[in-house]
C-alpha positions in Angstrom: -7.3 -11.3 -7.6 -6.7 -13.6 -10.8 -3.3 -12.8 -12.3 -2.6 -10.4 -9.7 -1.5 -13.1 -7.3 0.8 -14.8 -9.8 3.7 -14.2 -7.2 2.3 -16.8 -5.1 3.7 -19.5 -7.6 5.8 -17.8 -10.3 8.2 -15.5 -8.5 10.6 -15.7 -5.4 8.2 -15.0 -2.5 9.5 -12.8 0.2 9.6 -14.3 3.7 7.8 -13.2 6.8 9.8 -12.7 10.1 10.5 -16.3 11.6 8.7 -17.8 8.5 10.6 -20.8 6.6 12.2 -19.9 3.4 10.2 -19.8 0.3 10.9 -22.1 -2.6 13.3 -20.8 -5.1 12.4 -23.3 -7.9 10.0 -26.0 -8.6 12.4 -28.7 -9.9 15.6 -30.4 -8.6 18.9 -29.2 -10.1 21.6 -31.1 -11.4 25.3 -30.4 -10.2 28.2 -30.2 -12.8 29.2 -33.8 -11.6 25.9 -35.1 -12.7 24.6 -35.7 -9.2 21.1 -34.7 -8.6 20.4 -32.4 -5.5 17.2 -31.9 -3.7 15.3 -28.6 -4.5 14.8 -26.2 -1.7 11.9 -26.7 0.4 8.4 -25.4 -0.9 6.8 -22.5 0.9 5.2 -24.2 3.7 1.1 -24.2 4.0 1.3 -22.1 7.2 3.3 -19.3 5.5 1.2 -19.4 2.4 -1.8 -19.0 4.6 -0.1 -16.0 6.4 0.6 -14.5 2.9 -3.0 -15.1 1.8 -4.4 -13.6 5.1 -2.2 -10.5 4.6 -3.2 -9.8 1.0 -6.7 -10.4 1.4 -6.8 -8.3 4.6 -4.9 -5.3 3.0 -6.9 -5.6 -0.2 -10.2 -5.2 1.7 -9.1 -2.5 4.0 -7.4 -0.6 1.1 -10.7 -1.0 -1.0 -12.8 0.5 1.7 -10.4 3.1 3.3 -10.3 5.3 0.2 -13.9 5.8 -0.2 -14.4 6.1 3.6 -11.8 8.6 3.9 -13.5 10.7 1.1 -16.8 10.4 3.0 -15.1 11.6 6.3 -13.4 14.7 4.8 -16.8 15.5 2.9 -18.6 15.4 6.4 -15.8 16.7 8.4 -13.5 19.0 6.2 -10.5 19.0 8.6 -8.0 16.6 7.0 -5.4 17.3 9.9 -7.9 16.5 12.5 -9.0 13.2 10.9 -5.5 12.2 10.7 -4.5 13.0 14.3 -7.7 11.0 15.4 -7.0 8.0 13.2 -3.3 7.9 14.4 -4.0 8.3 18.1 -6.7 5.7 18.0 -4.6 3.1 16.2 -1.6 3.3 18.7 -3.6 3.6 21.8 -6.0 0.6 20.8 -3.0 -1.5 20.0 -1.1 -0.8 23.1 -4.1 -1.4 25.3 -4.8 -4.6 23.8 -1.0 -5.5 24.3 -1.2 -4.4 27.9 -4.4 -6.6 28.3 -2.2 -9.5 27.1 -4.4 -10.0 23.9 -1.6 -9.2 21.5 2.1 -9.1 21.5 3.4 -5.4 21.0 6.9 -4.1 21.4 8.0 -2.1 24.4 9.2 1.4 23.9 12.9 1.3 22.9 15.0 4.3 21.6 16.5 2.4 18.9 13.0 1.4 17.4 11.8 4.9 18.1 14.8 6.2 16.0 14.1 3.7 13.3 10.5 4.3 12.9 10.6 8.1 13.0 11.2 8.3 9.2 8.7 5.7 8.5 6.0 7.7 10.2 7.2 10.9 8.5 7.0 9.3 5.0 3.7 7.6 6.0 2.2 10.7 7.4 3.1 12.8 4.2 1.5 10.1 2.1 -1.7 10.0 4.0 -1.8 13.7 4.2 -1.4 14.2 0.4 -3.8 11.5 0.0 -6.6 13.2 1.9 -5.8 16.7 0.4 -6.1 15.2 -3.1 -9.5 13.6 -2.2 -10.7 17.1 -1.1 -10.0 18.6 -4.5 -10.3 15.7 -6.9 -12.7 12.7 -7.7 -11.8 9.4 -6.5 -11.2 8.0 -10.1 -8.6 10.7 -10.6 -6.8 9.6 -7.6 -6.9 5.9 -8.5 -5.7 6.4 -12.0 -2.6 8.0 -10.7 -2.2 5.2 -8.4 -2.5 2.6 -10.9 0.6 4.3 -12.6 2.9 4.1 -9.7 4.3 0.7 -10.6 5.9 2.5 -13.8 8.2 4.1 -11.1 8.5 1.6 -8.5 9.5 -1.3 -10.7 12.4 0.7 -12.1 13.3 1.8 -8.4 13.0 -1.8 -7.4 15.8 -2.5 -10.0 17.9 0.5 -8.8 17.5 0.3 -5.0 16.2 -3.1 -4.0 18.0 -5.5 -6.1 15.5 -6.9 -8.5 15.4 -7.5 -12.2 13.8 -4.8 -14.7 10.4 -5.8 -15.9 10.0 -8.6 -18.5 8.2 -8.4 -21.9 4.8 -9.0 -20.4 5.3 -6.7 -17.5 6.7 -3.9 -19.8 3.5 -4.2 -21.8 1.4 -4.0 -18.8 3.4 -0.6 -17.6 2.8 0.9 -21.3 -0.9 -0.1 -20.8 -1.1 1.7 -17.5 0.5 4.8 -19.0 -1.9 4.6 -22.1 -4.9 4.4 -19.7 -3.8 7.2 -17.5 -3.5 9.4 -20.5 -6.8 8.3 -22.0 -8.3 9.0 -18.7 -7.0 12.5 -18.4 -8.4 13.3 -21.8 -12.0 12.0 -20.9 -12.2 13.3 -17.3 -15.0 15.9 -17.3 -14.0 16.9 -13.8 -10.6 18.1 -14.5 -9.4 20.3 -11.7 -5.9 21.7 -12.0 -5.5 22.2 -8.0 -6.7 18.7 -7.5 -4.3 17.2 -10.0 -1.4 19.1 -8.4 -2.2 17.7 -4.9 -2.5 14.1 -6.6 0.8 14.7 -8.3 2.5 15.7 -4.9 0.8 12.3 -3.5 2.4 10.4 -6.5 5.9 11.4 -5.7 5.5 11.0 -2.1 3.8 7.6 -2.4 6.7 6.1 -4.7 9.2 7.1 -1.9 6.8 5.7 0.8 6.6 2.2 -0.9 10.4 1.8 -1.3 11.5 3.2 2.0 9.1 1.5 4.2 9.8 -1.8 2.5 13.3 -1.3 3.1 12.7 -0.5 7.0 10.3 -3.5 7.2 13.0 -5.9 6.1 15.8 -4.4 7.9 14.3 -3.5 11.6 13.7 -6.4 13.9 10.4 -6.4 15.9 8.6 -8.8 18.3 5.5 -8.8 16.2 3.8 -6.9 13.3 1.8 -5.2 15.9 5.0 -3.4 17.0 5.3 -1.9 13.6 1.8 -0.5 14.0 2.4 0.8 17.5 5.7 2.7 16.6 4.5 4.1 13.2 1.1 5.5 14.7 2.8 6.9 17.8 5.2 8.9 15.9 2.4 9.8 13.4 0.3 11.1 16.2 3.0 13.4 17.5 3.7 14.5 13.8 0.1 15.0 12.9 -0.5 17.0 16.0 2.1 19.5 15.1 0.7 19.6 11.5 -2.9 20.3 13.1 -1.6 23.2 15.0 0.3 24.8 12.1 -2.5 24.4 9.3 -5.7 24.2 11.2 -5.5 25.8 14.5 -9.0 26.9 14.2 -10.5 23.4 13.8 -11.6 22.6 17.3 -13.5 26.0 17.5 -15.1 26.2 14.1 -15.7 22.4 13.3 -19.4 21.6 13.3 -19.9 18.0 14.7 -22.9 16.1 13.5 -23.9 12.4 14.1 -23.0 11.5 10.6 -19.6 13.0 10.6 -18.9 11.5 14.1 -19.9 8.1 12.7 -17.7 8.4 9.7 -14.8 9.4 11.8 -15.3 6.5 14.0 -15.6 4.0 11.1 -12.4 5.5 9.6 -10.6 5.1 12.8 -11.6 1.5 13.3 -10.7 0.7 9.6 -7.2 2.7 10.2 -6.2 0.0 12.9 -6.9 -2.8 10.3 -5.2 -1.1 7.3 -2.2 -0.5 9.5 -1.8 -4.0 10.6 -2.4 -5.6 7.2 -0.3 -3.1 5.2 2.9 -4.0 7.3 2.1 -7.7 7.3 1.7 -7.5 3.4 4.8 -5.4 3.0 6.8 -8.0 4.8 5.4 -10.8 2.5 6.0 -9.4 -0.9 8.1 -7.0 -3.0 7.4 -3.2 -3.1 6.1 -3.4 -6.7 3.8 -6.4 -5.9 2.5 -4.6 -2.9 1.6 -1.7 -5.0 0.0 -3.8 -7.8 -2.0 -5.7 -5.1 -3.4 -2.1 -3.9 -4.1 -1.1 -7.6 -6.1 -4.5 -8.2 -8.1 -4.0 -5.2 -9.1 -0.4 -6.3 -11.6 -2.2 -8.7 -13.8 -2.6 -5.7 -13.2 0.9 -4.6 -14.4 2.2 -8.1 -17.6 -0.2 -7.7 -18.4 1.4 -4.3 -17.7 4.8 -5.4 -20.2 4.6 -8.4 -22.9 3.5 -6.0 -22.6 6.5 -3.5 -21.1 9.3 -5.4 -22.4 11.7 -8.2 -18.9 13.1 -8.9 -17.3 10.0 -10.5 -16.0 9.9 -14.0 -17.7 9.4 -17.4 -18.2 5.9 -19.1 -15.1 6.6 -21.2 -13.1 7.6 -18.2 -14.1 4.4 -16.3 -13.0 2.2 -19.3 -9.7 4.0 -19.4 -9.5 3.3 -15.5 -10.4 -0.3 -16.1 -7.6 -0.7 -18.7 -5.1 0.6 -16.1 -6.3 -1.9 -13.3 -6.4 -4.6 -15.9 -2.7 -4.0 -16.8 -1.7 -3.7 -13.1 -3.4 -7.2 -12.5 -1.3 -8.8 -15.2 2.0 -7.2 -14.0 4.3 -9.9 -12.9 7.2 -9.0 -10.3 10.7 -9.5 -11.3 12.9 -11.8 -9.5 15.8 -10.6 -7.5 19.0 -10.4 -9.4 21.3 -13.4 -9.2 19.5 -15.1 -6.2 16.8 -17.4 -7.6 16.6 -20.0 -10.5 14.0 -17.9 -12.0 16.5 -14.7 -12.1 19.0 -16.9 -14.2 16.3 -17.6 -16.9 14.9 -14.2 -16.7 14.9 -11.8 -19.8 14.4 -8.2 -18.6 13.5 -5.5 -21.5 
């Protein structure tokens, strides 16, 4: 990921549940009396390994899931049904593995059900808008809007989650993101107004989703990360079932099933379990903005896969503009929390 992983060493890392605190500085500090004090303990190798595992796992699943969802809704044009089966398979597989003793999964508790209801609602709205945008717009169109989300989320991190505003380098990266998005729009030969309206709806929902779920991950105690996967997908199954009845009541009688559509659906359901797990693990490890930037950098692989399998990708000029967006996202550096770390004291926001 190159500069996209700069938060490992140059910013205050977020702590995973039950993990030792991350280092807040690289050097010892000196008190006013002149006495040297020991620096806080550095991030342990175990915690660092968990962070790397979460980021690589999420990046891999995120890169593949967008293309696989595009293929699935192309072969099976019923987004609500695809969502329902993905969510239902995720929570049933996780719960079954928990009952077999293979993993630790939280038991059903009303307090956790209540806490995760709005997480699932935000998550479902984001995924549904994602699938609808993929129905009417090419993958590059979707990705370039996603690459622009740090513009909003970095400011929201300052307003709601206690971080500094972007520094000079990060501000330049955000401006490059905006310029790349504008250049892409001007060079996109497959401009579709209906598709862009769905992508704009997704953009708004996604920004809220990133911030709210980060807040809930940090504030809701669970026995393991699998508990988050279980509760979120359980509620999402109920909500997506209602969505299916209201938007596509004919889907079971008019859908034509083929071996190709069944295989694509099965693959998307399997990958859905993985991305649910790694997404929550990654959200717990890094800030909302960093989580967004990681996803943007990983979309480079999505573009390469898309170029290989689809004939509706953008022009060469559009891909160059997209590359500028992703490069700027890769060099974005997360701002430290206000007034907590030594980095924050020396930080100069724009």
